C-alpha positions as CSV (number, residue, x, y, z in Angstrom):
1,X,-32.8,-45.4,-15.3
2,X,-29.8,-47.2,-14.0
3,X,-26.6,-45.4,-12.9
4,X,-23.6,-45.3,-15.1
5,X,-21.1,-48.0,-14.2
6,X,-18.2,-47.0,-12.1
7,X,-19.6,-43.6,-10.9
8,X,-20.4,-44.8,-7.4
9,X,-16.9,-46.2,-6.9
10,X,-14.4,-44.3,-4.8
11,X,-11.7,-42.6,-7.0
12,X,-8.2,-43.8,-6.1
13,X,-5.2,-41.4,-5.6
14,X,-2.5,-42.0,-8.2
15,X,0.8,-42.1,-6.3
16,X,2.9,-42.4,-9.5
17,X,1.9,-39.0,-10.9
18,X,4.4,-36.3,-10.2
19,X,2.3,-33.2,-9.6
20,X,5.2,-30.9,-8.6
21,X,6.8,-31.3,-12.1
22,X,3.5,-30.5,-13.7
23,X,3.0,-27.4,-11.6
24,X,6.6,-26.2,-12.0
25,X,6.5,-26.5,-15.8
26,X,3.2,-24.5,-16.0
27,X,4.7,-21.8,-13.8
28,X,7.8,-21.5,-15.8
29,X,5.9,-20.9,-19.0
30,X,4.0,-17.9,-17.6
31,X,5.5,-14.5,-18.1
32,X,6.5,-12.7,-14.9
33,X,4.0,-10.2,-13.5
34,X,5.7,-6.9,-13.0
35,X,4.1,-4.2,-10.9
36,X,6.4,-1.3,-11.6
37,X,5.6,0.4,-15.0
38,X,9.3,1.5,-15.5
39,X,10.5,-2.0,-15.3
40,X,7.7,-3.4,-17.4
41,X,8.5,-1.0,-20.3
42,X,12.3,-1.8,-20.2
43,X,11.7,-5.6,-19.9
44,X,13.0,-7.8,-22.7
45,X,11.0,-11.1,-22.8
46,X,13.8,-12.9,-24.7
47,X,16.3,-12.5,-21.8
48,X,16.3,-14.1,-18.4
49,X,15.2,-12.3,-15.2
50,X,18.7,-12.0,-13.9
51,X,20.0,-10.5,-17.2
52,X,17.1,-8.1,-17.4
53,X,17.6,-6.8,-13.9
54,X,21.3,-6.6,-14.3
55,X,20.8,-4.4,-17.4
56,X,18.6,-2.1,-15.4
57,X,21.0,-1.8,-12.5
58,X,18.8,-3.8,-10.1
59,X,19.7,-6.7,-8.0
60,X,18.2,-10.1,-8.4
61,X,19.5,-11.4,-5.1
62,X,19.9,-8.7,-2.3
63,X,22.3,-11.0,-0.4
64,X,24.7,-11.0,-3.4
65,X,24.2,-7.3,-4.1
66,X,25.2,-6.1,-0.7
67,X,27.3,-8.8,0.9
68,X,27.7,-8.9,4.7
69,X,31.4,-8.9,5.6
70,X,32.4,-12.0,7.6
71,X,33.9,-11.5,11.0
72,X,36.7,-13.3,12.8
73,X,36.4,-14.9,16.2
74,X,37.9,-11.6,17.6
75,X,35.1,-9.6,16.1
76,X,37.1,-7.8,13.4
77,X,36.4,-8.0,9.7
78,X,38.3,-10.7,7.8
79,X,40.6,-9.5,5.1
80,X,39.4,-10.3,1.6
81,X,41.5,-12.5,-0.7
82,X,41.7,-9.8,-3.3
83,X,38.8,-11.2,-5.3
84,X,36.1,-8.7,-6.2
85,X,33.1,-9.3,-8.3
86,X,33.3,-7.6,-11.7
87,X,31.3,-4.5,-12.4
88,X,28.1,-5.1,-14.3
89,X,27.3,-2.8,-17.2
90,X,24.1,-0.9,-16.7
91,X,22.5,-0.4,-20.2
92,X,19.2,1.0,-18.9
93,X,20.1,3.4,-16.1
94,X,16.9,5.5,-16.8
95,X,14.8,2.8,-15.0
96,X,16.6,3.3,-11.7
97,X,16.6,7.1,-12.1
98,X,12.8,7.2,-12.8
99,X,12.2,4.9,-9.8
100,X,14.3,7.1,-7.5
101,X,12.5,10.3,-8.8
102,X,9.1,8.7,-8.2
103,X,10.1,7.6,-4.7
104,X,11.4,11.1,-3.8
105,X,8.0,12.7,-4.6
106,X,6.0,13.7,-1.5
107,X,3.1,11.4,-0.7
108,X,-0.3,12.7,-1.5
109,X,-2.8,12.6,1.4
110,X,-6.0,10.8,0.4
111,X,-7.8,11.3,3.7
112,X,-11.4,12.3,3.0
113,X,-14.6,12.2,5.0
114,X,-18.1,11.4,3.6
115,X,-20.4,14.2,2.7
116,X,-22.9,13.0,5.3
117,X,-20.4,13.2,8.1
118,X,-19.3,16.7,7.1
119,X,-22.9,17.9,7.0
120,X,-23.6,16.2,10.4
121,X,-20.6,17.9,12.1
122,X,-21.4,21.3,10.6
123,X,-25.0,21.0,11.8
124,X,-24.0,20.1,15.3
125,X,-21.5,22.9,15.5
126,X,-23.9,25.4,14.0
127,X,-26.7,24.6,16.4
128,X,-24.9,23.6,19.6
129,X,-21.4,25.2,19.5
130,X,-19.1,23.3,21.8
131,X,-21.8,21.7,24.0
132,X,-21.4,18.0,23.3
133,X,-24.1,16.8,25.8
134,X,-26.7,18.8,23.9
135,X,-25.4,17.4,20.6
136,X,-25.9,13.9,22.0
137,X,-29.6,14.7,22.8
138,X,-30.2,16.3,19.4
139,X,-32.9,14.6,17.2
140,X,-30.5,14.6,14.2
141,X,-28.1,12.3,16.2
142,X,-29.6,9.2,14.4
143,X,-26.8,6.9,15.4
144,X,-27.1,7.9,19.1
145,X,-23.5,8.9,19.4
146,X,-22.2,9.7,22.8
147,X,-20.7,13.1,23.6
148,X,-17.2,11.7,23.3
149,X,-18.0,10.1,19.9
150,X,-19.3,13.4,18.6
151,X,-16.3,15.2,19.9
152,X,-14.0,12.7,18.2
153,X,-15.9,13.2,14.9
154,X,-15.6,16.9,15.2
155,X,-11.8,16.6,15.9
156,X,-11.4,14.3,12.8
157,X,-13.2,17.0,10.7
158,X,-10.9,19.7,12.2
159,X,-7.8,17.6,11.3
160,X,-8.8,16.7,7.8
161,X,-10.1,20.1,6.7
162,X,-8.5,22.8,8.9
163,X,-9.0,25.7,6.4
164,X,-12.6,24.8,5.8
165,X,-13.2,24.5,9.5
166,X,-11.7,27.9,10.2
167,X,-13.8,29.5,7.4
168,X,-16.9,27.8,8.8
169,X,-16.2,29.1,12.4
170,X,-15.5,32.6,11.0
171,X,-18.8,32.6,9.1
172,X,-20.7,31.5,12.3
173,X,-19.1,34.4,14.2
174,X,-20.0,36.8,11.5
175,X,-23.7,35.5,11.6
176,X,-23.8,36.1,15.4
177,X,-22.5,39.6,15.0
178,X,-25.1,40.3,12.3
179,X,-27.9,39.1,14.5
180,X,-26.8,41.2,17.4
């Protein structure tokens, strides 16, 4: 069966087509993606970005929000001509208050270790105590960790779970006393 006519021909680039304008208009139509839930709930899609942010008490342009004072050649600040930008009315102050409250909360630590690593460390401590060279020769050392690597894993376990480690060591001492 013969090929369709014109398919084997090289496609020519159209220099007359303005792709920037097409891209810009498509971007303008899309709604802004807002990450902060407080801003998202207070957002009014009928207003512009600048107007929405001004109502919330937020700055659209940080350079205009906190202007840098101009200096003279002598290094002193130049006197202003008496013109000051007018105060903007904040109609939605709760947005900034909620964001400040959320930022002031202490950060929650999410450091965890895998259950396999915890079991591995506990087994090594239970059978070998502080002897890292013996731990390296143990048959349960599947990954053939060196003594330093094993020591580092134990220290990570100590740092992540200090109370659990203290309880584990106390139970080991109790077992030794019961055996004796």
